[in-house]
All heavy atoms as TSV, in Angstrom:
chain	resi	resn	atom	element	x	y	z
A	1	MET	N	N	0.828	-1.187	0.000
A	1	MET	CA	C	0.000	0.000	0.000
A	1	MET	C	C	0.865	1.240	0.000
A	1	MET	O	O	1.887	1.289	0.670
A	1	MET	CB	C	-0.863	0.015	1.252
A	1	MET	CG	C	-2.257	-0.467	1.054
A	1	MET	SD	S	-3.163	-0.273	2.593
A	1	MET	CE	C	-4.650	0.315	1.887
A	2	GLY	N	N	0.423	2.251	-0.737
A	2	GLY	CA	C	1.152	3.506	-0.784
A	2	GLY	C	C	0.867	4.367	0.435
A	2	GLY	O	O	-0.030	4.090	1.224
A	3	THR	N	N	1.650	5.416	0.574
A	3	THR	CA	C	1.427	6.338	1.681
A	3	THR	C	C	0.298	7.291	1.324
A	3	THR	O	O	0.045	7.559	0.152
A	3	THR	CB	C	2.704	7.146	1.978
A	3	THR	OG1	O	3.059	7.877	0.818
A	3	THR	CG2	C	3.843	6.232	2.385
A	4	LYS	N	N	-0.354	7.786	2.335
A	4	LYS	CA	C	-1.443	8.732	2.119
A	4	LYS	C	C	-0.851	10.123	2.012
A	4	LYS	O	O	-0.057	10.535	2.845
A	4	LYS	CB	C	-2.434	8.652	3.268
A	4	LYS	CG	C	-3.100	7.300	3.349
A	4	LYS	CD	C	-4.029	7.219	4.529
A	4	LYS	CE	C	-4.657	5.849	4.592
A	4	LYS	NZ	N	-5.511	5.695	5.742
A	5	LYS	N	N	-1.235	10.848	0.961
A	5	LYS	CA	C	-0.672	12.172	0.722
A	5	LYS	C	C	-1.766	13.188	0.462
A	5	LYS	O	O	-2.830	12.861	-0.027
A	5	LYS	CB	C	0.270	12.134	-0.482
A	5	LYS	CG	C	1.483	11.264	-0.268
A	5	LYS	CD	C	2.407	11.336	-1.460
A	5	LYS	CE	C	3.620	10.458	-1.232
A	5	LYS	NZ	N	4.557	10.527	-2.331
A	6	TRP	N	N	-1.448	14.427	0.790
A	6	TRP	CA	C	-2.303	15.550	0.488
A	6	TRP	C	C	-1.849	16.136	-0.843
A	6	TRP	O	O	-0.666	16.159	-1.138
A	6	TRP	CB	C	-2.181	16.609	1.582
A	6	TRP	CG	C	-2.733	16.167	2.896
A	6	TRP	CD1	C	-2.070	15.469	3.859
A	6	TRP	CD2	C	-4.044	16.380	3.387
A	6	TRP	NE1	N	-2.897	15.242	4.930
A	6	TRP	CE2	C	-4.117	15.796	4.672
A	6	TRP	CE3	C	-5.167	17.005	2.878
A	6	TRP	CZ2	C	-5.271	15.830	5.435
A	6	TRP	CZ3	C	-6.323	17.042	3.652
A	6	TRP	CH2	C	-6.359	16.447	4.914
A	7	ALA	N	N	-2.802	16.615	-1.644
A	7	ALA	CA	C	-2.480	17.224	-2.932
A	7	ALA	C	C	-3.355	18.457	-3.135
A	7	ALA	O	O	-4.508	18.494	-2.698
A	7	ALA	CB	C	-2.705	16.230	-4.063
A	8	ALA	N	N	-2.813	19.452	-3.814
A	8	ALA	CA	C	-3.575	20.662	-4.127
A	8	ALA	C	C	-4.678	20.323	-5.117
A	8	ALA	O	O	-4.458	19.583	-6.068
A	8	ALA	CB	C	-2.655	21.719	-4.713
A	9	ALA	N	N	-5.872	20.848	-4.867
A	9	ALA	CA	C	-7.003	20.557	-5.754
A	9	ALA	C	C	-8.147	21.531	-5.503
A	9	ALA	O	O	-8.186	22.226	-4.492
A	9	ALA	CB	C	-7.493	19.133	-5.532
A	10	VAL	N	N	-9.066	21.543	-6.459
A	10	VAL	CA	C	-10.342	22.242	-6.300
A	10	VAL	C	C	-11.421	21.163	-6.320
A	10	VAL	O	O	-11.466	20.335	-7.218
A	10	VAL	CB	C	-10.586	23.260	-7.435
A	10	VAL	CG1	C	-11.970	23.875	-7.310
A	10	VAL	CG2	C	-9.521	24.338	-7.415
A	11	VAL	N	N	-12.284	21.181	-5.298
A	11	VAL	CA	C	-13.357	20.195	-5.178
A	11	VAL	C	C	-14.672	20.887	-5.508
A	11	VAL	O	O	-15.048	21.853	-4.847
A	11	VAL	CB	C	-13.400	19.598	-3.754
A	11	VAL	CG1	C	-14.530	18.602	-3.618
A	11	VAL	CG2	C	-12.064	18.954	-3.402
A	12	HIS	N	N	-15.349	20.409	-6.539
A	12	HIS	CA	C	-16.652	20.951	-6.942
A	12	HIS	C	C	-17.727	20.064	-6.326
A	12	HIS	O	O	-17.742	18.852	-6.542
A	12	HIS	CB	C	-16.773	20.961	-8.471
A	12	HIS	CG	C	-15.777	21.864	-9.116
A	12	HIS	ND1	N	-16.062	23.166	-9.430
A	12	HIS	CD2	C	-14.493	21.651	-9.482
A	12	HIS	CE1	C	-14.994	23.718	-9.969
A	12	HIS	NE2	N	-14.037	22.826	-10.018
A	13	CYS	N	N	-18.624	20.684	-5.549
A	13	CYS	CA	C	-19.647	19.947	-4.809
A	13	CYS	C	C	-21.048	20.321	-5.273
A	13	CYS	O	O	-21.249	21.327	-5.948
A	13	CYS	CB	C	-19.541	20.277	-3.322
A	13	CYS	SG	S	-17.931	19.972	-2.628
A	14	LEU	N	N	-21.998	19.513	-4.859
A	14	LEU	CA	C	-23.395	19.847	-5.092
A	14	LEU	C	C	-23.727	21.108	-4.304
A	14	LEU	O	O	-23.226	21.279	-3.182
A	14	LEU	CB	C	-24.297	18.694	-4.639
A	14	LEU	CG	C	-24.126	17.388	-5.405
A	14	LEU	CD1	C	-24.909	16.276	-4.714
A	14	LEU	CD2	C	-24.576	17.540	-6.838
A	15	PRO	N	N	-24.533	22.017	-4.843
A	15	PRO	CA	C	-24.894	23.236	-4.113
A	15	PRO	C	C	-25.510	22.893	-2.755
A	15	PRO	O	O	-26.348	22.014	-2.643
A	15	PRO	CB	C	-25.914	23.912	-5.028
A	15	PRO	CG	C	-25.586	23.403	-6.393
A	15	PRO	CD	C	-25.123	21.979	-6.181
A	16	GLY	N	N	-25.035	23.579	-1.723
A	16	GLY	CA	C	-25.542	23.367	-0.380
A	16	GLY	C	C	-24.932	22.181	0.342
A	16	GLY	O	O	-25.300	21.881	1.466
A	17	ALA	N	N	-23.984	21.504	-0.285
A	17	ALA	CA	C	-23.395	20.307	0.320
A	17	ALA	C	C	-22.369	20.627	1.397
A	17	ALA	O	O	-22.076	19.791	2.241
A	17	ALA	CB	C	-22.751	19.431	-0.754
A	18	VAL	N	N	-21.821	21.841	1.365
A	18	VAL	CA	C	-20.803	22.218	2.339
A	18	VAL	C	C	-21.410	23.213	3.320
A	18	VAL	O	O	-21.653	24.362	2.971
A	18	VAL	CB	C	-19.575	22.845	1.634
A	18	VAL	CG1	C	-18.494	23.159	2.647
A	18	VAL	CG2	C	-19.061	21.917	0.547
A	19	PRO	N	N	-21.671	22.783	4.542
A	19	PRO	CA	C	-22.275	23.677	5.531
A	19	PRO	C	C	-21.404	24.901	5.801
A	19	PRO	O	O	-20.181	24.801	5.834
A	19	PRO	CB	C	-22.368	22.813	6.788
A	19	PRO	CG	C	-22.224	21.405	6.320
A	19	PRO	CD	C	-21.418	21.462	5.074
A	20	GLY	N	N	-22.044	26.042	5.947
A	20	GLY	CA	C	-21.336	27.264	6.274
A	20	GLY	C	C	-20.701	27.978	5.097
A	20	GLY	O	O	-19.998	28.962	5.282
A	21	THR	N	N	-20.920	27.485	3.877
A	21	THR	CA	C	-20.380	28.165	2.700
A	21	THR	C	C	-21.496	28.394	1.692
A	21	THR	O	O	-22.484	27.678	1.669
A	21	THR	CB	C	-19.275	27.344	2.002
A	21	THR	OG1	O	-19.851	26.159	1.472
A	21	THR	CG2	C	-18.154	26.995	2.950
A	22	VAL	N	N	-21.309	29.399	0.868
A	22	VAL	CA	C	-22.286	29.676	-0.184
A	22	VAL	C	C	-21.748	29.256	-1.542
A	22	VAL	O	O	-22.457	29.315	-2.532
A	22	VAL	CB	C	-22.693	31.168	-0.216
A	22	VAL	CG1	C	-23.446	31.541	1.044
A	22	VAL	CG2	C	-21.476	32.052	-0.400
A	23	THR	N	N	-20.491	28.834	-1.586
A	23	THR	CA	C	-19.891	28.412	-2.849
A	23	THR	C	C	-20.110	26.922	-3.067
A	23	THR	O	O	-20.387	26.179	-2.142
A	23	THR	CB	C	-18.380	28.694	-2.873
A	23	THR	OG1	O	-17.767	27.936	-1.836
A	23	THR	CG2	C	-18.084	30.156	-2.673
A	24	ALA	N	N	-19.973	26.522	-4.299
A	24	ALA	CA	C	-20.116	25.096	-4.624
A	24	ALA	C	C	-18.752	24.468	-4.874
A	24	ALA	O	O	-18.674	23.365	-5.372
A	24	ALA	CB	C	-21.007	24.934	-5.852
A	25	HIS	N	N	-17.684	25.206	-4.541
A	25	HIS	CA	C	-16.352	24.627	-4.699
A	25	HIS	C	C	-15.452	25.074	-3.553
A	25	HIS	O	O	-15.642	26.138	-2.979
A	25	HIS	CB	C	-15.733	25.017	-6.043
A	25	HIS	CG	C	-15.488	26.479	-6.190
A	25	HIS	ND1	N	-16.433	27.330	-6.699
A	25	HIS	CD2	C	-14.419	27.243	-5.881
A	25	HIS	CE1	C	-15.956	28.552	-6.706
A	25	HIS	NE2	N	-14.743	28.536	-6.208
A	26	LEU	N	N	-14.507	24.226	-3.218
A	26	LEU	CA	C	-13.515	24.518	-2.187
A	26	LEU	C	C	-12.145	24.214	-2.762
A	26	LEU	O	O	-11.991	23.298	-3.571
A	26	LEU	CB	C	-13.745	23.640	-0.958
A	26	LEU	CG	C	-15.064	23.810	-0.218
A	26	LEU	CD1	C	-15.239	22.703	0.800
A	26	LEU	CD2	C	-15.091	25.157	0.481
A	27	SER	N	N	-11.144	24.951	-2.322
A	27	SER	CA	C	-9.791	24.674	-2.795
A	27	SER	C	C	-8.858	24.562	-1.605
A	27	SER	O	O	-9.136	25.074	-0.524
A	27	SER	CB	C	-9.309	25.775	-3.739
A	27	SER	OG	O	-9.203	26.996	-3.043
A	28	GLY	N	N	-7.768	23.881	-1.833
A	28	GLY	CA	C	-6.767	23.698	-0.793
A	28	GLY	C	C	-6.098	22.354	-0.957
A	28	GLY	O	O	-6.052	21.796	-2.056
A	29	LEU	N	N	-5.602	21.824	0.136
A	29	LEU	CA	C	-5.008	20.497	0.106
A	29	LEU	C	C	-6.115	19.475	0.312
A	29	LEU	O	O	-6.952	19.616	1.206
A	29	LEU	CB	C	-3.946	20.364	1.197
A	29	LEU	CG	C	-2.723	21.250	1.022
A	29	LEU	CD1	C	-1.775	21.089	2.204
A	29	LEU	CD2	C	-2.005	20.926	-0.275
A	30	VAL	N	N	-6.130	18.447	-0.518
A	30	VAL	CA	C	-7.226	17.467	-0.519
A	30	VAL	C	C	-6.653	16.066	-0.362
A	30	VAL	O	O	-5.584	15.757	-0.872
A	30	VAL	CB	C	-8.025	17.562	-1.842
A	30	VAL	CG1	C	-9.111	16.500	-1.914
A	30	VAL	CG2	C	-8.620	18.950	-1.989
A	31	ARG	N	N	-7.411	15.246	0.360
A	31	ARG	CA	C	-7.036	13.844	0.544
A	31	ARG	C	C	-8.302	13.012	0.565
A	31	ARG	O	O	-9.285	13.377	1.204
A	31	ARG	CB	C	-6.274	13.696	1.850
A	31	ARG	CG	C	-5.843	12.303	2.165
A	31	ARG	CD	C	-4.993	12.322	3.403
A	31	ARG	NE	N	-5.157	11.077	4.125
A	31	ARG	CZ	C	-4.635	10.822	5.287
A	31	ARG	NH1	N	-3.916	11.740	5.898
A	31	ARG	NH2	N	-4.835	9.675	5.866
A	32	LEU	N	N	-8.294	11.910	-0.147
A	32	LEU	CA	C	-9.436	11.000	-0.146
A	32	LEU	C	C	-9.268	10.021	1.011
A	32	LEU	O	O	-8.177	9.491	1.228
A	32	LEU	CB	C	-9.521	10.241	-1.458
A	32	LEU	CG	C	-9.619	11.119	-2.712
A	32	LEU	CD1	C	-9.667	10.238	-3.947
A	32	LEU	CD2	C	-10.816	12.022	-2.644
A	33	SER	N	N	-10.331	9.779	1.732
A	33	SER	CA	C	-10.275	8.903	2.891
A	33	SER	C	C	-11.554	8.060	2.917
A	33	SER	O	O	-12.542	8.439	3.536
A	33	SER	CB	C	-10.137	9.744	4.165
A	33	SER	OG	O	-10.060	8.930	5.299
A	34	GLY	N	N	-11.531	6.941	2.208
A	34	GLY	CA	C	-12.719	6.089	2.139
A	34	GLY	C	C	-13.851	6.797	1.417
A	34	GLY	O	O	-13.709	7.217	0.286
A	35	ARG	N	N	-14.973	6.941	2.099
A	35	ARG	CA	C	-16.142	7.618	1.513
A	35	ARG	C	C	-16.146	9.109	1.770
A	35	ARG	O	O	-17.147	9.778	1.562
A	35	ARG	CB	C	-17.422	7.011	2.084
A	35	ARG	CG	C	-17.613	5.584	1.683
A	35	ARG	CD	C	-18.912	5.064	2.220
A	35	ARG	NE	N	-19.070	3.672	1.841
A	35	ARG	CZ	C	-20.140	2.970	2.077
A	35	ARG	NH1	N	-21.160	3.523	2.705
A	35	ARG	NH2	N	-20.210	1.727	1.704
A	36	TRP	N	N	-15.030	9.622	2.253
A	36	TRP	CA	C	-14.938	11.033	2.607
A	36	TRP	C	C	-13.825	11.716	1.837
A	36	TRP	O	O	-12.812	11.119	1.509
A	36	TRP	CB	C	-14.685	11.187	4.111
A	36	TRP	CG	C	-15.808	10.658	4.917
A	36	TRP	CD1	C	-15.915	9.396	5.438
A	36	TRP	CD2	C	-17.010	11.317	5.259
A	36	TRP	NE1	N	-17.107	9.257	6.086
A	36	TRP	CE2	C	-17.801	10.418	5.999
A	36	TRP	CE3	C	-17.498	12.595	5.011
A	36	TRP	CZ2	C	-19.050	10.772	6.481
A	36	TRP	CZ3	C	-18.749	12.928	5.506
A	36	TRP	CH2	C	-19.501	12.018	6.235
A	37	VAL	N	N	-14.035	13.005	1.580
A	37	VAL	CA	C	-13.018	13.855	0.979
A	37	VAL	C	C	-12.643	14.872	2.045
A	37	VAL	O	O	-13.491	15.604	2.545
A	37	VAL	CB	C	-13.552	14.565	-0.288
A	37	VAL	CG1	C	-12.510	15.503	-0.862
A	37	VAL	CG2	C	-13.993	13.543	-1.324
A	38	ARG	N	N	-11.375	14.879	2.413
A	38	ARG	CA	C	-10.888	15.802	3.442
A	38	ARG	C	C	-10.238	16.994	2.748
A	38	ARG	O	O	-9.459	16.831	1.832
A	38	ARG	CB	C	-9.878	15.101	4.339
A	38	ARG	CG	C	-10.483	13.949	5.095
A	38	ARG	CD	C	-9.440	13.112	5.792
A	38	ARG	NE	N	-8.692	13.894	6.761
A	38	ARG	CZ	C	-7.714	13.400	7.500
A	38	ARG	NH1	N	-7.358	12.127	7.382
A	38	ARG	NH2	N	-7.075	14.160	8.359
A	39	ILE	N	N	-10.571	18.199	3.209
A	39	ILE	CA	C	-10.057	19.421	2.584
A	39	ILE	C	C	-9.471	20.330	3.653
A	39	ILE	O	O	-10.137	20.647	4.636
A	39	ILE	CB	C	-11.171	20.176	1.834
A	39	ILE	CG1	C	-11.801	19.266	0.795
A	39	ILE	CG2	C	-10.625	21.445	1.194
A	39	ILE	CD1	C	-13.060	19.822	0.189
A	40	ARG	N	N	-8.231	20.734	3.430
A	40	ARG	CA	C	-7.591	21.765	4.241
A	40	ARG	C	C	-7.587	23.022	3.388
A	40	ARG	O	O	-6.833	23.113	2.422
A	40	ARG	CB	C	-6.159	21.378	4.600
A	40	ARG	CG	C	-6.056	20.242	5.568
A	40	ARG	CD	C	-4.608	19.965	5.899
A	40	ARG	NE	N	-4.495	18.863	6.822
A	40	ARG	CZ	C	-3.368	18.218	7.058
A	40	ARG	NH1	N	-2.262	18.564	6.410
A	40	ARG	NH2	N	-3.340	17.224	7.915
A	41	PRO	N	N	-8.442	23.995	3.707
A	41	PRO	CA	C	-8.592	25.180	2.858
A	41	PRO	C	C	-7.289	25.959	2.685
A	41	PRO	O	O	-6.437	25.984	3.576
A	41	PRO	CB	C	-9.621	26.023	3.593
A	41	PRO	CG	C	-10.321	25.084	4.506
A	41	PRO	CD	C	-9.336	24.027	4.854
A	42	ALA	N	N	-7.172	26.607	1.530
A	42	ALA	CA	C	-5.996	27.418	1.218
A	42	ALA	C	C	-5.889	28.632	2.141
A	42	ALA	O	O	-4.806	29.157	2.359
A	42	ALA	CB	C	-6.053	27.861	-0.238
A	43	ASP	N	N	-7.016	29.072	2.721
A	43	ASP	CA	C	-7.009	30.256	3.590
A	43	ASP	C	C	-6.730	29.907	5.048
A	43	ASP	O	O	-7.032	30.674	5.950
A	43	ASP	CB	C	-8.321	31.015	3.462
A	43	ASP	CG	C	-9.522	30.206	3.949
A	43	ASP	OD1	O	-9.340	29.054	4.384
A	43	ASP	OD2	O	-10.636	30.736	3.897
A	44	ASP	N	N	-6.171	28.723	5.301
A	44	ASP	CA	C	-5.810	28.258	6.646
A	44	ASP	C	C	-7.020	28.100	7.567
A	44	ASP	O	O	-6.893	28.188	8.779
A	44	ASP	CB	C	-4.783	29.193	7.300
A	44	ASP	CG	C	-3.454	29.170	6.569
A	44	ASP	OD1	O	-3.111	28.120	5.992
A	44	ASP	OD2	O	-2.762	30.200	6.577
A	45	GLY	N	N	-8.186	27.852	6.992
A	45	GLY	CA	C	-9.376	27.586	7.795
A	45	GLY	C	C	-9.351	26.171	8.358
A	45	GLY	O	O	-8.377	25.431	8.190
A	46	ASP	N	N	-10.416	25.798	9.030
A	46	ASP	CA	C	-10.508	24.468	9.618
A	46	ASP	C	C	-10.666	23.394	8.546
A	46	ASP	O	O	-11.301	23.621	7.515
A	46	ASP	CB	C	-11.710	24.390	10.573
A	46	ASP	CG	C	-11.514	25.261	11.807
A	46	ASP	OD1	O	-10.346	25.488	12.184
A	46	ASP	OD2	O	-12.522	25.701	12.373
A	47	GLU	N	N	-10.109	22.228	8.822
A	47	GLU	CA	C	-10.250	21.100	7.903
A	47	GLU	C	C	-11.720	20.697	7.811
A	47	GLU	O	O	-12.441	20.698	8.798
A	47	GLU	CB	C	-9.430	19.917	8.417
A	47	GLU	CG	C	-9.443	18.728	7.515
A	47	GLU	CD	C	-8.537	17.619	8.019
A	47	GLU	OE1	O	-7.364	17.887	8.308
A	47	GLU	OE2	O	-9.032	16.487	8.129
A	48	THR	N	N	-12.165	20.382	6.597
A	48	THR	CA	C	-13.550	20.011	6.335
A	48	THR	C	C	-13.601	18.600	5.773
A	48	THR	O	O	-12.761	18.226	4.966
A	48	THR	CB	C	-14.172	20.982	5.305
A	48	THR	OG1	O	-14.078	22.314	5.802
A	48	THR	CG2	C	-15.627	20.655	5.043
A	49	TRP	N	N	-14.581	17.825	6.210
A	49	TRP	CA	C	-14.829	16.493	5.672
A	49	TRP	C	C	-16.135	16.560	4.898
A	49	TRP	O	O	-17.149	17.018	5.417
A	49	TRP	CB	C	-14.975	15.480	6.796
A	49	TRP	CG	C	-13.724	15.161	7.535
A	49	TRP	CD1	C	-12.929	16.042	8.231
A	49	TRP	CD2	C	-13.116	13.888	7.678
A	49	TRP	NE1	N	-11.880	15.382	8.788
A	49	TRP	CE2	C	-11.963	14.052	8.464
A	49	TRP	CE3	C	-13.429	12.619	7.215
A	49	TRP	CZ2	C	-11.127	13.000	8.798
A	49	TRP	CZ3	C	-12.597	11.572	7.555
A	49	TRP	CH2	C	-11.461	11.759	8.334
A	50	ILE	N	N	-16.124	16.118	3.638
A	50	ILE	CA	C	-17.317	16.126	2.800
A	50	ILE	C	C	-17.562	14.700	2.322
A	50	ILE	O	O	-16.635	14.014	1.903
A	50	ILE	CB	C	-17.135	17.045	1.579
A	50	ILE	CG1	C	-16.833	18.468	2.039
A	50	ILE	CG2	C	-18.367	17.022	0.688
A	50	ILE	CD1	C	-16.441	19.382	0.912
A	51	SER	N	N	-18.807	14.285	2.362
A	51	SER	CA	C	-19.158	12.969	1.842
A	51	SER	C	C	-18.828	12.908	0.358
A	51	SER	O	O	-19.101	13.843	-0.393
A	51	SER	CB	C	-20.647	12.708	2.045
A	51	SER	OG	O	-21.044	11.562	1.330
A	52	ALA	N	N	-18.232	11.806	-0.070
A	52	ALA	CA	C	-17.889	11.650	-1.484
A	52	ALA	C	C	-19.136	11.703	-2.365
A	52	ALA	O	O	-19.056	12.069	-3.531
A	52	ALA	CB	C	-17.139	10.340	-1.699
A	53	ALA	N	N	-20.299	11.376	-1.819
A	53	ALA	CA	C	-21.544	11.424	-2.584
A	53	ALA	C	C	-21.921	12.854	-2.974
A	53	ALA	O	O	-22.650	13.068	-3.939
A	53	ALA	CB	C	-22.671	10.788	-1.781
A	54	ALA	N	N	-21.413	13.849	-2.241
A	54	ALA	CA	C	-21.728	15.249	-2.521
A	54	ALA	C	C	-20.745	15.888	-3.485
A	54	ALA	O	O	-20.942	17.015	-3.925
A	54	ALA	CB	C	-21.762	16.044	-1.223
A	55	VAL	N	N	-19.682	15.172	-3.838
A	55	VAL	CA	C	-18.649	15.718	-4.716
A	55	VAL	C	C	-18.993	15.418	-6.165
A	55	VAL	O	O	-19.278	14.283	-6.530
A	55	VAL	CB	C	-17.270	15.126	-4.356
A	55	VAL	CG1	C	-16.219	15.584	-5.350
A	55	VAL	CG2	C	-16.887	15.525	-2.947
A	56	GLN	N	N	-18.981	16.465	-6.997
A	56	GLN	CA	C	-19.229	16.281	-8.421
A	56	GLN	C	C	-17.946	15.962	-9.174
A	56	GLN	O	O	-17.927	15.116	-10.045
A	56	GLN	CB	C	-19.887	17.523	-9.015
A	56	GLN	CG	C	-21.293	17.726	-8.503
A	56	GLN	CD	C	-21.937	18.939	-9.123
A	56	GLN	OE1	O	-21.318	19.990	-9.253
A	56	GLN	NE2	N	-23.195	18.803	-9.501
A	57	ARG	N	N	-16.875	16.681	-8.841
A	57	ARG	CA	C	-15.587	16.390	-9.468
A	57	ARG	C	C	-14.468	17.012	-8.643
A	57	ARG	O	O	-14.685	17.945	-7.872
A	57	ARG	CB	C	-15.535	16.882	-10.906
A	57	ARG	CG	C	-15.454	18.371	-11.056
A	57	ARG	CD	C	-15.299	18.772	-12.532
A	57	ARG	NE	N	-15.219	20.208	-12.602
A	57	ARG	CZ	C	-16.148	20.988	-13.095
A	57	ARG	NH1	N	-17.258	20.454	-13.565
A	57	ARG	NH2	N	-16.009	22.279	-13.122
A	58	ILE	N	N	-13.268	16.492	-8.852
A	58	ILE	CA	C	-12.068	17.029	-8.226
A	58	ILE	C	C	-11.087	17.360	-9.335
A	58	ILE	O	O	-10.803	16.512	-10.183
A	58	ILE	CB	C	-11.445	16.024	-7.239
A	58	ILE	CG1	C	-12.420	15.689	-6.112
A	58	ILE	CG2	C	-10.129	16.574	-6.674
A	58	ILE	CD1	C	-11.934	14.612	-5.175
A	59	VAL	N	N	-10.590	18.581	-9.338
A	59	VAL	CA	C	-9.599	19.000	-10.313
A	59	VAL	C	C	-8.268	19.107	-9.557
A	59	VAL	O	O	-8.074	20.011	-8.743
A	59	VAL	CB	C	-9.962	20.353	-10.957
A	59	VAL	CG1	C	-8.918	20.760	-11.984
A	59	VAL	CG2	C	-11.347	20.283	-11.591
A	60	TRP	N	N	-7.387	18.139	-9.797
A	60	TRP	CA	C	-6.112	18.068	-9.090
A	60	TRP	C	C	-5.148	19.106	-9.635
A	60	TRP	O	O	-5.157	19.447	-10.803
A	60	TRP	CB	C	-5.525	16.665	-9.214
A	60	TRP	CG	C	-6.413	15.628	-8.601
A	60	TRP	CD1	C	-7.235	14.783	-9.269
A	60	TRP	CD2	C	-6.601	15.357	-7.214
A	60	TRP	NE1	N	-7.917	13.988	-8.378
A	60	TRP	CE2	C	-7.549	14.315	-7.104
A	60	TRP	CE3	C	-6.055	15.884	-6.039
A	60	TRP	CZ2	C	-7.956	13.803	-5.881
A	60	TRP	CZ3	C	-6.475	15.359	-4.821
A	60	TRP	CH2	C	-7.405	14.339	-4.747
A	61	ASN	N	N	-4.291	19.619	-8.756
A	61	ASN	CA	C	-3.254	20.606	-9.093
A	61	ASN	C	C	-3.852	21.845	-9.746
A	61	ASN	O	O	-3.300	22.381	-10.703
A	61	ASN	CB	C	-2.184	19.991	-10.006
A	61	ASN	CG	C	-1.463	18.861	-9.314
A	61	ASN	OD1	O	-1.141	18.949	-8.141
A	61	ASN	ND2	N	-1.245	17.787	-10.037
A	62	ALA	N	N	-4.971	22.301	-9.224
A	62	ALA	CA	C	-5.653	23.476	-9.785
A	62	ALA	C	C	-5.839	24.531	-8.702
A	62	ALA	O	O	-5.824	24.231	-7.513
A	62	ALA	CB	C	-7.002	23.084	-10.355
A	63	GLU	N	N	-6.035	25.762	-9.147
A	63	GLU	CA	C	-6.343	26.866	-8.246
A	63	GLU	C	C	-7.818	27.204	-8.361
A	63	GLU	O	O	-8.430	26.970	-9.397
A	63	GLU	CB	C	-5.493	28.082	-8.571
A	63	GLU	CG	C	-4.011	27.858	-8.320
A	63	GLU	CD	C	-3.199	29.109	-8.604
A	63	GLU	OE1	O	-3.804	30.191	-8.716
A	63	GLU	OE2	O	-1.993	28.982	-8.716
A	64	ALA	N	N	-8.371	27.760	-7.305
A	64	ALA	CA	C	-9.794	28.109	-7.281
A	64	ALA	C	C	-10.106	29.163	-8.343
A	64	ALA	O	O	-9.322	30.085	-8.551
A	64	ALA	CB	C	-10.192	28.637	-5.912
A	65	PRO	N	N	-11.263	29.027	-8.998
A	65	PRO	CA	C	-11.670	30.061	-9.962
A	65	PRO	C	C	-12.012	31.355	-9.239
A	65	PRO	O	O	-12.395	31.343	-8.083
A	65	PRO	CB	C	-12.895	29.453	-10.633
A	65	PRO	CG	C	-13.375	28.398	-9.710
A	65	PRO	CD	C	-12.198	27.940	-8.902
A	66	ASP	N	N	-11.869	32.480	-9.918
A	66	ASP	CA	C	-12.178	33.788	-9.313
A	66	ASP	C	C	-13.655	33.998	-9.143
A	66	ASP	O	O	-14.481	33.500	-9.774
A	66	ASP	CB	C	-11.605	34.906	-10.166
A	66	ASP	CG	C	-10.088	34.913	-10.093
A	66	ASP	OD1	O	-9.554	34.484	-9.066
A	66	ASP	OD2	O	-9.453	35.347	-11.065
């Protein structure tokens, strides 16, 4: 088994899937963990766990759109 690593990415989610945000995408360091997607925001906010069922796509090595 390989080691678990964090990678820069933008995660596009279903609208309303991320509590406390009005956007449908998050950016930062991302790691897949079973049925969950873990995100450490680029703005040094708290780590967020999102159900993989709420994720529409992940764009690896990308920056957040303006």
